[in-house]
N, C-alpha and C positions, 0 to 999 in steps of 0.2 A: 163404761168398759175401759179397763186400763190398757189391754193389749189384744191385738188381733194378729194371728199368724195365718198368712195366706199361702196356700200350696196349690199351684196349678197341676192337674193330673191328666196325663194322656197315656193310656195303656200301661199302667203301673200296678197291675193286680198282685204281683209277687212282692211288691215293696211297701204297699200301703199299711198293712197291719204292723209290720216291724217299725216303720216310721212313726205310726201313731203311738205305739208303746214307748218309744224313746221320747216323743214329745211330752207325754204325760209325766215321765220321770223327770224331765228337765224344766217343766213349767210350774213346779211346785213352789217356786220363789215368789209367785204372784197369785193373787186371789181371783181377781176378775179378768178373765181372758176368754177368748174364743178361738177355735181352730176352724178355718174356712177352707174346705177342699173345693176347688173349682174344677168340675169334671168337664173336660174339653172335648166331648164327642168321642170318647174311647169306644172301641169295638170289642174289648175284652170284658172281664168281670169287675173292672175297677169300680163302677158305680154301685154294683150290688154289695161289694165289700164295704164301701164307705157308708152305704145305707145301714148295714148291720151295726157299724160302729156308732153312727148317729142315734140309733134307737137306744143304745145303752148309755150314751154320754151326751148330756144336754149342752155341753160346751162345744160340741161339734156341729157345724153348719155345712150344708152342701149347696153349692150353686151349680146346677146342671145346665150347661149350654146346649143349644139346639143342634149345633154342629161343631166340627173341629175348626176353630177360628185362629188357633195359634197362641203361643205363650203370652205375647204382649196383651192381646185382647182378653185372654183368660185372667191375667193379673188385673187388668182394668176392671173387669167384672167383679173380681173379689174386692178391689178397692172401693167400688161403688156401693157395696152392701155392708162393708165392715164398719164396726162401731168404735174401735179402739182409738185411744188418744195416741198410742204408739203402735206401729205396724211393722211386722217382720215378713219378708217375702223369702220363701225357700223353694228349692226344686223338690219334686216328688220321687226322685230316684235314690234317696238316702245318701247322696254325696255330701250334702251339708249336714253336719252333726248338730243336733239340737242343743248340745251343751254350750254353743256359742251364743244362743239367744240372749242369755243374761248379759253378756258383754255388749251386744248390740243395744239392748234396752238401756243399759247404764250410760252408754255413749250418747244416746239420744237426749240425755239431760243437758248436754252441752252442744250438740249438733242437731241440725234438722234432717240430715240424711247421713246414713253410714253405709259405705260400700265395703265389700269384702276385699281383702288382699290375700290371694291364694298363694301361699308360700311355697307349695310343692307342685304348682301347676306350670308346665313348661310347653304347652302346645304352641307351635309356631304361629298359628292363626291368631291366638290371643296375644302373643308377644308383639306381632305386627300391629294388631289393633290398638294395643296400649301405647306403642311407639307413635302411631299416627295421632292418637288423642293428645299425647303430651306435646307433639309438634304443632298440631293445628290449634289447640286451645291454650297452650302455654301454661299447663297445669303440671303439678308434680306427683300426681297420683301414680303409685306403682301399678295398680290394677283396679280399674274402675268399671269393668264390664262383666264381672262375675255375677252369678245368679242370686246370691244371698245378699239381701239389702234390708236396711231399716229406715223408716221414715216417720215423720210425725203426721198427725191428722191434717195440719195446715198445709203441708206439702201436697198431700193427695188431693186436696181441694183446689190447689192452684195450678197443678200440672196435668195437662191432657196427654194421655198415652194413646198411640195408635201405631199400626204397622208393627215393626219390631223394635220400637223405641224403648222398651223396658230396660234393655241393656245399657242405655245411655241416660237413665234417670238421674244419676249424679250430675251429669253435664247440664241437663235441663234445669235441675234444681239450682246449680251454681249460676246459670244464666238469669234465673229469677231473683237471685240475691240471697238464697239460702246458704247456710253454713254446712259444708260437707266434710265428714271425717272418714277414717278408714279403720277397719278391724281385721287383724291378721287371722286367718283360719287355715286349717289343713284339710284339703279335700280327701274324701274317701273314694274307693271304687264303688261303682254301682252295686247295690245289694243283689240285684237280679235284672235280667233283660238286657236289651241293647240300647245304646245311646240313640236318641232321635236326631242328633246333630248330623247334618249332611254338608259336604264340601261346598255345595252351591249356596248354602246359608252364609258362608263367609263372604261371598261376593255381594249378597244382599246386604250383609252387615256393613260393608264398605259404602254402599250407596246410602244406607241409613245414616252413616256417620257424616257423609257429605251433606245430607239433609239437615242434620242437627247443627252442623257448622253454619249452614245457611240461615237456620232459624236464629241461632245465637248471635250471628253477626249482622243479619239483614232483615229479620222478620218484622221488626217494628219500622224499618226504613228500607223496603225493597228497592226504592229508587237509587240507593247508594250503589248497588251492584249493577242494576240495569242502566242507571244514569252514567256510570263509568264506562260500561260497554258502548253506550250510545255516543258519548263524547269521543271515545277512541275511534269508533267507526266514522263519525262525522269528521273528525280531525284528519283521518287518513284520506277520506274523500276530498277534503279541502286541499290536502297536499297534492293530490292528483290534479285538481283544478289549477292549483298554482303552477304546477309543472306545465300544464296545457297553455296557460296564459304566457308563461315565459317562452314557450315554443312559438306561440302565435306572434307576439310582439317583437321578439328578438331574432327569430329565425324564419318568420313568414309562414309557419305551418297553418294548415286549415283543419276544420273539424274532421273532415274525411280522412286526413292523414293520421289522426289520433282518435278515431271513433271508439275503439275498444276502451282506451284510457278515459275518454270523456264519459262514456256510458257507465263505466265502473265507478267513477267519481260520483255521478248522480245516484247510483244504486247505494253506495256506502253512506252518503249523506241522508238519503231517505230511510235507510235501515237504522241509522243512528237516531233519527227523530222518533222512529217507532220504538226503539229500545227505551228512550227517555219517557215516552208516553206510557208504555207498559209499566215502567218503574213507578210513575206517579199513580197509575191505577192500582198497582200492587200495594201502595201505601194505604189505600182505602179498603182493600180486600185482603188483608194479611191473615196470618195464622191465628190471630187473636179471635177471629170470628168463631172458629171451632171451639177454642177453650172457653170462651164466654158462654156459649150456648150448651157446652158440655154434651155434644151430640154423641149418641151411642151407635156403634157399628157392630153390634151383636144382638142376639135374641136369647133371653133366658127361658129355658124350658120350665124349670121349677126351682124354688128355693125351699130347702128343708132344714129344720132345726129352729131353736129358740131365737127370736129376734132380740 
């Protein structure tokens, strides 16, 4: 299979048919491809509409999830079953025009991951997110968190997605040593329906960004961050003890005169040792455990279409 197009779907009954017709029009440049709709527990007619499409088109496959797990897990489920050497991920609301697929596919000849650069997207939350990414990771990507992405088969086999990490796939790929490129696109308005984006997701996205930063900087050596905190805590406790010793030998102070300071010093030193210990333990139980075992955090109800 040359190409897999993965589309997570959640309550998009009014958009699916239009998107499918556009996909067929713009996928004629490639012979061996598959379109994978990942039905993420919709309560509308989305699954029935996709079923009808799959009955008529053998290039269409359906991954129906048991419940609504969220976009990242839906994408992960699609990646787990897809067969393409190159993979395109798109939203199901028609905001991503299929005409850009050929550009993403061509760029995957030179890159391992291609993220979209949304030229007409001016949401403040996205602007803040991209600014934080450039600041934290020292990268020059203008826009790396958009929903339309391209990746190679090797990338999908090496990167484990969970939570809401799909938006940070380019950063995770960069961390693993893959080459990341950008493709300018123009976003369209939703064909129909309301956006599933909620303000609270922005706060969750910030937490996920901090998680990615931790993975990229410390996942292989958690002791670096825990050890630093431990040394800082122990050092501060040591300064408290030094102050106590100076008070005792030069000014005749007793433990009872500086009991709070004495106890705080002990507490900080013990806390520092604990941080260092947990850092060393983290070196043995890091994120690599999940990725190596490729543990699944979803249940597939059924898979339909030609394998």
